[in-house]
C-alpha positions as CSV (number, residue, x, y, z in Angstrom):
1,G,88.2,70.4,104.3
2,Y,89.4,73.5,105.8
3,I,88.7,75.7,109.0
4,P,86.6,78.6,107.8
5,E,87.8,80.9,110.1
6,S,91.5,80.6,108.3
7,V,89.9,82.5,105.3
8,D,89.0,85.4,107.8
9,L,92.3,85.0,109.2
10,V,94.5,84.9,106.1
11,K,92.3,88.1,104.5
12,K,93.1,90.3,107.9
13,L,96.4,89.3,107.5
14,N,96.6,90.2,103.7
15,K,96.1,93.8,104.6
16,Y,99.7,94.0,105.9
17,F,101.6,90.8,104.9
18,K,102.0,88.9,101.6
19,T,100.5,85.2,102.2
20,A,101.7,81.9,100.7
21,L,100.4,78.5,101.1
22,F,103.0,75.8,100.6
23,T,101.9,72.2,100.6
24,N,103.3,68.9,100.3
25,T,100.5,67.3,98.1
26,N,99.9,65.0,95.0
27,E,97.7,65.5,92.2
28,L,95.1,63.6,93.6
29,H,95.0,65.0,96.8
30,F,94.6,68.6,94.9
31,Q,91.9,67.5,92.8
32,E,90.2,66.4,95.6
33,F,90.7,69.0,98.3
34,A,90.9,72.2,95.6
35,P,87.2,72.5,94.6
36,I,86.4,72.1,98.7
37,C,88.9,74.6,99.7
38,K,88.7,77.1,96.7
39,N,87.7,80.1,99.3
40,L,90.7,79.4,101.2
41,L,93.1,78.8,98.1
42,E,91.9,82.0,96.7
43,T,93.0,83.9,99.6
44,F,96.5,83.5,99.6
45,N,98.7,85.6,97.4
46,F,100.3,82.8,96.3
47,C,100.0,79.2,96.5
48,Y,102.6,76.5,95.9
49,Y,101.9,72.6,95.4
50,S,104.6,70.1,95.8
51,H,103.3,68.3,92.7
52,K,103.4,71.1,90.7
53,I,106.6,72.7,91.3
54,G,108.5,69.4,91.7
55,L,109.9,69.9,95.2
56,K,108.6,69.0,98.5
57,K,109.5,70.3,102.2
58,P,111.5,69.9,104.0
59,N,113.9,70.0,101.4
60,L,115.9,73.3,101.2
61,D,115.3,73.9,97.4
62,S,111.7,74.2,98.0
63,F,111.9,76.6,100.5
64,E,114.5,78.7,98.4
65,Y,112.0,78.0,95.4
66,V,109.2,79.7,97.4
67,L,111.2,82.6,98.6
68,R,112.3,83.4,95.0
69,N,108.9,83.2,93.0
70,S,107.1,85.2,95.9
71,N,110.1,87.5,96.1
72,F,110.3,87.0,99.9
73,K,113.3,87.8,101.7
74,A,114.0,84.7,104.2
75,E,114.6,87.0,106.9
76,E,111.2,88.9,106.5
77,T,109.2,85.6,105.9
78,I,107.5,83.7,108.9
79,F,106.8,80.0,107.7
80,I,104.0,78.4,110.2
81,D,104.0,74.8,109.9
82,D,102.7,72.0,111.9
83,S,106.1,69.4,111.3
84,I,108.8,70.4,113.3
85,E,111.3,68.9,110.6
86,N,109.8,71.6,108.0
87,V,110.1,74.5,110.5
88,E,113.5,73.4,111.6
89,A,114.4,73.3,107.7
90,A,113.0,76.3,106.7
91,S,114.8,78.2,109.8
92,K,118.2,76.9,108.2
93,L,117.9,79.5,105.4
94,G,117.1,82.1,107.9
95,I,113.3,82.0,107.6
96,I,111.5,82.9,110.8
97,P,109.9,79.9,111.9
98,L,106.5,79.3,113.6
99,H,105.8,75.5,115.0
100,Y,102.1,75.4,115.0
101,T,101.1,73.2,117.9
102,K,97.6,72.4,119.8
103,E,98.8,75.4,122.0
104,W,98.3,78.0,119.1
105,N,94.8,78.7,118.2
106,F,93.8,81.4,115.2
107,N,93.0,84.3,117.7
108,K,96.9,84.1,119.3
109,L,98.3,83.3,116.2
110,E,96.5,86.9,114.2
111,K,97.7,88.5,117.9
112,Y,101.2,87.4,117.5
113,L,101.7,87.9,113.7
114,M,100.0,91.1,114.2
115,S,102.4,92.3,116.9
116,L,104.9,91.8,114.3
117,N,103.5,94.2,112.1
118,N,104.0,98.2,113.1
119,E,100.5,98.9,111.8
120,G,99.0,96.2,113.8
């Protein structure tokens, strides 16, 4: 499943930013979670699934693929992940890293991200 508040957060962020989901998954897991998480998945501007693109985090090629196919500039892209390995890999390409740990919550994350936006 997913946290219902995540849909609201992504919708708010979409007013100011382009959003993308990038997840390491396989076909079986995708078939299981996609119907359950449909509302969340439809909220993102882009969705990238490792089994569909043939690339996995933390491989640098996977981040380059997402940047290229989303038309994102690394220095303007924030990557949020709970895996320090993935965050460190993304930062090697100039992507702004955010390691999502238990100290974070959606309210804190929203305030932080909106502070990066002049309109927020």
